[in-house]
C-alpha positions in Angstrom: 29.9 -12.4 9.3 30.2 -12.1 13.1 27.3 -10.6 15.1 29.0 -7.3 15.8 29.9 -6.7 12.2 26.3 -7.6 11.2 24.9 -5.1 13.6 27.3 -2.4 12.3 26.2 -3.1 8.7 22.5 -3.0 9.7 22.9 0.3 11.4 24.9 1.7 8.4 22.2 0.3 6.1 19.4 2.2 7.9 21.5 5.3 8.2 22.2 5.3 4.4 18.6 4.6 3.6 17.3 7.5 5.8 20.0 9.9 4.6 19.6 9.2 0.9 15.8 9.3 1.0 15.8 12.6 2.9 18.3 14.3 0.6 16.4 12.9 -2.5 13.1 14.4 -1.3 14.8 17.7 -0.5 16.1 18.1 -4.1 12.9 16.6 -5.7 14.4 13.4 -7.0 12.8 10.0 -6.9 14.0 8.3 -3.7 13.5 4.7 -5.1 15.6 5.4 -8.2 18.4 7.1 -6.2 18.5 4.3 -3.7 18.8 1.7 -6.5 21.7 3.8 -8.0 23.4 4.2 -4.6 23.1 0.5 -3.9 24.3 -0.5 -7.4 27.5 1.7 -6.9 28.1 0.3 -3.5 27.8 -3.3 -4.8 31.1 -2.8 -6.7 33.0 -1.3 -3.7 35.4 -3.7 -2.1 34.5 -4.6 1.5 30.8 -4.1 1.0 29.2 -7.5 1.7 27.4 -9.2 -1.1 23.7 -9.1 -0.5 21.6 -12.1 -1.3 17.9 -11.2 -1.4 16.4 -14.4 -0.2 12.9 -14.7 -1.8 11.4 -16.3 1.4 12.7 -13.4 3.5 11.0 -11.0 1.2 7.7 -12.9 0.7 7.3 -14.0 4.3 9.2 -11.2 6.1 9.0 -7.9 4.2 6.0 -8.1 1.9 3.2 -8.8 4.6 4.0 -5.7 6.7 4.4 -3.5 3.5 1.1 -4.6 2.1 -0.7 -4.3 5.5 0.7 -0.8 6.0 -0.7 0.2 2.6 -4.0 -1.6 3.1 -4.9 0.0 6.4 -4.5 3.5 4.8 -6.6 2.5 1.7 -10.3 3.2 1.8 -12.4 0.1 1.5 -15.3 2.3 0.5 -13.4 3.6 -2.5 -12.1 0.2 -3.4 -15.6 -1.2 -3.3 -16.9 1.6 -5.5 -14.1 0.9 -8.1 -14.0 -2.8 -7.7 -14.7 -3.5 -11.4 -11.8 -1.4 -12.7 -9.5 -2.9 -10.0 -10.4 -6.4 -10.9 -9.9 -5.7 -14.6 -6.3 -4.5 -13.8 -5.4 -6.9 -11.0 -6.6 -10.1 -12.6 -7.3 -9.5 -16.3 -4.2 -7.3 -17.0 -1.9 -9.7 -15.0 -3.1 -12.7 -17.0 -2.8 -10.7 -20.3 0.7 -9.6 -19.3 1.8 -13.1 -18.5 0.8 -14.3 -22.0 2.2 -11.4 -24.0 5.5 -11.1 -22.1 5.8 -14.9 -21.9 5.5 -15.4 -25.6 7.9 -12.4 -26.3 10.5 -13.9 -23.9 10.1 -17.3 -25.4 10.8 -15.9 -28.9 13.9 -13.9 -28.1 15.7 -15.8 -25.3 17.5 -18.8 -26.7 16.8 -22.3 -25.5 14.1 -21.2 -23.0 11.0 -23.3 -22.6 7.5 -21.8 -22.9 6.7 -22.7 -19.3 9.8 -20.8 -18.1 8.9 -17.9 -20.3 5.4 -17.7 -18.8 7.0 -17.9 -15.4 9.1 -14.9 -16.2 5.9 -13.1 -17.5 4.3 -13.8 -14.1 7.4 -12.4 -12.3 7.2 -9.0 -14.1 3.4 -8.8 -14.2 2.6 -7.2 -10.8 3.1 -3.5 -10.2 4.7 -2.2 -7.0 2.4 -0.8 -4.3 4.9 1.6 -2.9 6.3 3.0 -6.1 2.9 3.4 -7.7 1.4 5.2 -4.7 4.4 7.6 -4.5 4.3 8.4 -8.2 0.5 8.7 -8.3 0.6 11.1 -5.3 3.2 13.3 -6.9 1.4 13.2 -10.2 -1.9 14.5 -8.8 -4.1 12.0 -10.6 -7.8 12.2 -9.9 -8.7 10.5 -6.7 -10.7 7.7 -8.2 -7.8 6.8 -10.5 -5.4 6.8 -7.6 -7.8 4.3 -5.9 -7.8 2.1 -8.9 -4.0 2.1 -9.1 -3.5 1.4 -5.4 -6.2 -1.3 -5.5 -4.5 -2.9 -8.5 -1.0 -2.9 -6.9 -2.4 -4.3 -3.7 -4.3 -7.2 -5.3 -2.3 -8.1 -8.4 0.5 -9.7 -6.4 -1.8 -12.5 -5.5 -2.8 -13.2 -9.1 0.9 -13.0 -10.3 2.1 -15.4 -7.7 -0.6 -18.0 -8.5 0.4 -17.7 -12.2 4.0 -18.1 -11.2 3.3 -21.2 -9.1 1.4 -22.7 -12.1 4.3 -21.9 -14.5 6.9 -23.4 -12.1 4.8 -26.5 -11.8 4.7 -26.7 -15.6 8.5 -26.4 -15.7 9.0 -29.5 -13.5 5.9 -31.5 -14.5 2.8 -31.6 -16.7 -0.3 -29.8 -15.6 -3.6 -29.0 -17.1 -5.6 -25.7 -17.3 -8.3 -27.0 -15.0 -5.7 -27.5 -12.3 -4.5 -23.9 -12.7 -8.1 -22.6 -12.5 -8.7 -24.7 -9.4 -5.5 -23.4 -7.7 -6.5 -19.9 -8.5 -10.0 -20.3 -7.1 -8.7 -22.0 -4.0 -6.1 -19.2 -3.4 -8.8 -16.5 -3.7 -11.4 -18.2 -1.6 -9.0 -19.2 1.2 -7.2 -15.9 1.1 -10.3 -13.8 1.4 -11.8 -16.1 4.1 -8.7 -16.2 6.3 -8.2 -12.4 5.9 -11.8 -11.7 7.0 -11.6 -14.2 9.8 -8.4 -12.8 11.2 -9.7 -9.2 10.8 -13.0 -10.1 12.6 -11.3 -11.9 15.5 -8.7 -9.2 16.0 -11.4 -6.5 15.9 -13.1 -8.2 18.8 -9.9 -8.5 20.8 -8.7 -5.0 20.0 -12.0 -3.5 21.1 -11.3 -4.8 24.6 -7.8 -3.3 24.8 -7.6 0.1 26.4 -3.8 0.3 26.3 -2.3 1.8 23.1 0.9 -0.2 23.7 -0.9 -3.5 23.8 -3.0 -2.6 20.8 -0.1 -1.6 18.6 1.9 -4.6 19.7 -1.0 -6.8 18.5 -1.2 -4.7 15.3 2.5 -5.4 14.5 2.0 -9.1 14.2 -1.4 -8.9 12.4 0.1 -9.2 8.8 1.8 -12.5 9.8 -1.3 -13.8 11.6 -3.1 -13.3 8.3 -0.3 -14.5 5.9 1.0 -17.7 7.5 -2.3 -19.6 8.0 -3.5 -18.7 4.5 -0.2 -20.0 3.0 -0.5 -23.2 5.1 -4.0 -23.7 3.8 -2.9 -23.2 0.1 -4.5 -19.8 -0.1 -3.1 -16.5 -1.1 -1.3 -15.1 2.0 -0.9 -11.7 0.2 -4.7 -11.5 -0.4 -5.3 -12.4 3.3 -3.0 -9.6 4.5 -4.7 -7.0 2.2 -8.3 -8.1 3.2 -7.4 -8.0 6.9 -5.8 -4.6 6.5 -8.7 -3.1 4.6 -11.2 -4.5 7.2 -9.3 -3.4 10.3 -8.6 0.0 8.7 -12.3 0.5 8.1 -13.2 -0.7 11.6 -10.5 1.2 13.4 -12.7 4.2 14.5 -15.0 1.9 16.4 -12.6 -0.7 17.8 -9.6 1.4 18.9 -9.0 4.3 21.2 -7.9 7.6 19.8 -4.4 7.1 21.3 -4.1 3.7 19.7 -5.1 4.9 16.3 -2.5 7.8 16.5 0.2 5.4 17.7 -0.6 2.8 15.1 -0.5 5.4 12.3 2.9 6.7 13.3 4.3 3.2 13.8 3.1 1.8 10.4 4.4 4.9 8.6 7.8 4.4 10.2 7.8 0.7 9.3 6.6 1.4 5.8 9.2 4.1 5.2 12.1 1.9 6.4 11.0 -1.3 4.6 10.0 0.2 1.3 13.2 2.3 0.9 15.4 -0.4 2.3 14.1 -2.8 -0.4 15.2 -0.5 -3.2 18.6 -0.2 -1.7 18.7 -4.0 -1.5 17.8 -4.2 -5.2 20.8 -2.0 -6.1 23.2 -3.9 -3.8 22.3 -7.1 -5.7 23.5 -5.7 -9.1 27.0 -7.0 -8.8 26.0 -10.6 -8.2 23.2 -10.4 -10.8 25.6 -9.2 -13.4 28.0 -12.0 -12.6 25.2 -14.5 -13.1 24.1 -12.9 -16.4 27.7 -13.1 -17.8 27.8 -16.8 -17.1 24.7 -17.4 -19.2 26.7 -17.1 -22.4 24.4 -14.5 -24.0 26.3 -11.7 -25.6 26.0 -8.0 -24.8 24.1 -7.1 -28.0 21.8 -10.0 -27.5 21.2 -8.8 -24.0 20.3 -5.3 -25.2 18.0 -6.7 -27.8 16.2 -9.1 -25.4 15.8 -6.3 -22.8 14.3 -3.9 -25.4 11.9 -6.6 -26.6 10.7 -7.5 -23.1 10.3 -3.9 -22.1 8.3 -3.1 -25.2 6.1 -6.2 -24.7 5.5 -5.2 -21.1 4.6 -1.6 -22.0 2.5 -2.5 -25.0 0.6 -5.2 -23.1 -0.5 -2.6 -20.5 -1.2 0.0 -23.1 -3.3 -2.3 -25.2 -5.2 -3.5 -22.2 -5.9 0.1 -21.1 -7.1 1.0 -24.6 -9.5 -2.0 -24.5 -10.7 -1.3 -21.0 -11.2 2.4 -21.7 -13.1 1.6 -24.9 -15.3 -0.8 -22.8 -16.0 1.9 -20.3 -16.6 4.6 -22.9 -18.8 2.6 -25.3 -20.0 -0.4 -23.3 -23.2 -0.8 -21.3 -24.7 2.3 -19.6 -23.6 1.1 -16.1 -20.0 1.0 -17.2 -20.1 4.3 -19.0 -21.2 5.9 -15.8 -18.2 4.5 -13.9 -15.6 4.9 -16.6 -12.7 7.3 -17.3 -11.5 9.4 -20.2 -9.0 8.4 -22.9 -6.3 10.7 -21.4 -6.8 9.1 -18.0 -6.4 5.6 -19.6 -3.2 6.7 -21.3 -1.9 8.0 -17.9 -2.7 4.8 -16.2 -0.8 2.8 -18.9 2.4 4.6 -17.9 1.9 3.8 -14.2 3.1 0.1 -14.5 6.0 0.4 -12.1 7.6 -2.8 -10.9 9.5 -3.4 -7.6 10.1 -5.7 -4.7 7.7 -8.5 -5.7 9.3 -8.8 -9.1 12.8 -9.1 -7.6 11.7 -11.6 -5.0 9.6 -13.7 -7.3 12.3 -14.2 -9.9 14.5 -16.0 -7.3 11.7 -18.5 -6.8 12.4 -19.9 -10.3 13.7 -23.5 -9.9 17.4 -24.1 -10.3 16.8 -26.1 -13.4 15.1 -23.2 -15.2 16.9 -22.5 -18.5 18.9 -19.2 -18.3 17.7 -18.7 -14.7 20.5 -16.2 -13.8 19.9 -14.3 -17.0 16.2 -14.0 -16.2 17.2 -12.6 -12.8 19.2 -10.0 -14.5 16.3 -9.3 -16.9 13.9 -8.8 -13.9 16.4 -6.2 -12.5 16.4 -4.4 -15.8 12.6 -4.3 -15.8 12.4 -2.9 -12.3 14.9 -0.1 -13.0 13.4 0.7 -16.4 9.9 1.0 -15.0 11.1 3.1 -12.1 12.6 5.5 -14.7 9.4 5.3 -16.7 7.4 6.4 -13.6 9.5 9.6 -13.4 7.8 10.7 -16.7 4.3 10.2 -15.3 3.9 13.7 -13.8 5.0 15.3 -17.1 2.6 13.0 -19.0 -0.3 14.0 -16.8 0.4 17.7 -17.4 0.6 17.1 -21.1 -2.7 15.3 -21.1 -4.3 18.1 -19.0 -5.9 15.7 -16.5 -7.9 17.4 -13.8 -6.0 17.5 -10.5 -7.8 16.7 -7.3 -10.1 19.5 -6.3 -8.5 20.4 -3.0 -10.9 23.3 -2.5 -13.9 21.0 -2.8 -12.3 18.5 -0.4 -11.7 21.3 2.1 -15.3 22.4 1.7 -16.5 18.8 2.3 -14.4 18.6 5.4 -15.9 21.8 6.8 -19.4 20.6 6.1 -18.8 17.2 7.6 -17.1 18.8 10.6 -20.2 21.0 11.0 -22.4 17.9 11.0 -20.3 16.3 13.6 -20.4 19.5 15.8 -24.2 19.6 15.5 -24.3 16.0 16.7 -22.0 16.8 19.6 -24.1 19.8 20.7 -27.3 17.8 20.5 -25.7 15.1 22.6 -24.5 17.8 25.1 -28.1 19.1 25.4 -29.3 15.6 26.2 -26.8 15.2 29.0 -27.1 18.5 30.7 -29.1 18.3 34.0 -28.8 21.9 35.2 -26.5 21.0 38.0 -23.3 21.5 36.0 -20.9 24.4 36.2 -22.2 26.9 33.6 -18.7 28.0 32.7 -17.9 24.4 31.7 -21.1 24.1 29.6 -20.3 27.4 27.9 -16.8 26.4 27.2 -18.0 23.1 25.7 -20.3 24.9 23.4 -17.5 27.3 22.2 -15.0 24.5 21.7 -17.5 22.4 19.8 -17.6 25.1 17.2 -13.9 25.9 17.3 -12.3 22.6 17.8 -8.9 23.9 16.8 -9.0 26.2 19.8 -9.7 23.2 22.0 -6.6 21.5 20.6 -4.3 24.5 20.9 -5.6 25.6 24.3 -7.1 22.7 26.2 -7.2 24.8 29.3 -7.0 28.5 30.1 -3.7 27.8 31.9 -1.3 25.3 30.4 -0.1 24.3 33.8 -3.6 23.6 35.0 -5.5 20.3 34.6 -8.7 20.4 32.5 -11.7 20.0 34.8 -12.9 16.5 35.2 -16.5 17.5 34.3 -15.4 19.2 31.1 -13.3 16.2 30.0 -16.1 13.8 30.7 -18.7 15.7 28.8 -16.4 16.7 25.9 -15.4 13.0 25.4 -19.0 11.9 25.2 -19.6 14.7 22.7 -16.6 13.5 20.6 -18.1 10.0 20.6 -21.3 11.4 19.2 -19.5 13.5 16.7 -17.4 10.4 15.5 -20.6 8.4 15.2 -22.1 11.2 13.0 -19.0 11.1 10.8 -19.2 7.3 10.4 -22.9 7.5 9.6 -22.2 10.0 6.9 -19.4 7.8 5.5 -21.8 4.7 5.5 -24.3 6.8 3.5 -21.7 7.8 1.0 -22.3 11.5 1.3 -18.7 12.6 1.6 -15.4 11.6 -0.1 -12.9 9.6 2.0 -10.3 12.4 2.3 -12.8 14.5 4.2 -13.9 11.6 6.4 -10.4 10.7 7.3 -9.4 14.3 8.0 -12.3 14.9 10.4 -11.7 11.5 12.2 -8.1 12.4 12.6 -9.1 15.8 14.0 -11.4 14.2 16.6 -8.7 11.7 17.5 -6.2 14.4 18.1 -8.6 16.3 20.4 -9.6 13.2 22.3 -5.9 12.3 22.9 -5.2 15.8 24.1 -8.1 15.7 26.5 -6.9 12.4 28.0 -3.4 13.7 28.5 -4.5 17.0 30.0 -6.1 15.5 33.0 -4.4 14.3 36.3 -2.0 11.5 35.5 -2.8 11.9 31.8 0.7 11.0 30.6 0.3 7.5 32.2 -2.6 6.7 30.0 -0.4 5.9 27.1 0.9 2.7 28.8 
């Protein structure tokens, strides 16, 4: 394909992605499902180029920014509080799924080796970060369960890929269980170490940057700075990206300017939107080539249907059985676990949230060319992704039937108001410590009023929109905002407020600080 044609197809691809996603949201349909359907239909239209989803492009090019975008928006405080449940799902459930689905695949797919069957089990084991987050958000699951699901989908990719590498090694040679355990341990230790090191170094560098453009430019390459060294050192690049994202997201209020945080949030939301939806369109566009490969495998249509049903049942029952066991452990186990557990209806709801996506489609293409029925396994992975996406559509209905408590938005709003009041008190105390008596009393009075009514300061930064905010006001108000932000961070460190309230107040303070900076002389130039 010549460069001009390639550019035309890329522009068309983005246009279709944005249009289909926008229309799907407007009518209340699942955008990932619709994009897969649109891509599948387009794959059979003459003239549409055949898409080959190269696994290296996905694993090295698309997955790091997708995971990083999700990680920086995930609360490390909530993940740490639910670390036991997250580990049970991201490590224990993945291993259990590999075994159950592996044996089921070995039994029903003719002439497949056990190593290849376990490799396929590792391919379909991890849930998809994007799809799970979207479904969980629409389903109004309790906040703590959303944290567990998001943490699971962020971390289980690393476990699944280690299991896949071990299974691939077993296909081409003989390995022993101790080698697998050593590989997994090395991947975890190196992955976490590199992620923390990259996050720590970048936090120091970004704290010195005052330009939002420079800061966000560095942020855009952060996923690759974490992923590539970790992979080179035989660690889990995925785990490094997640750890770096969680660390930098937690440190962002203290290492970035308000403008940089706002710009980074918008940039990563845009990148996440384009990549996550484009991937589902890619999945659909691969259907034609995947079907051609499946037909060449020699497996009949009825055998294909039977195998697909067995694999899907094994996948669902493995997750369901694991959730039953986990819920029983939380309900009837030691007191410490009973205090942190969830109800039976919640466990059932989580068992229906096993949605697969981009990692599954990319990982299946990593199978060696000598793998028995390799092309049929690629088709089977496609079936799993589409079927679990459709399963996810039923999750909101299941949640309603189980009468699960929705997030208490009134309580969250009340928490936000209480936290904002604490921040305002800290700001006023800081103002009192800075006042010398020589300031313009109108400025001091206005500072006191706007400290109580921050929304008024946002909407009306000055009495006259064409008039710059006085320098004295801007200086004192920005020092107050610094004190208010520190009060919010102290409250978060003490665990006195839930993360939604903390993030809302921090975003509120960032918006006012950015408005103050742009309202002064030459304010528009401060964004460069």
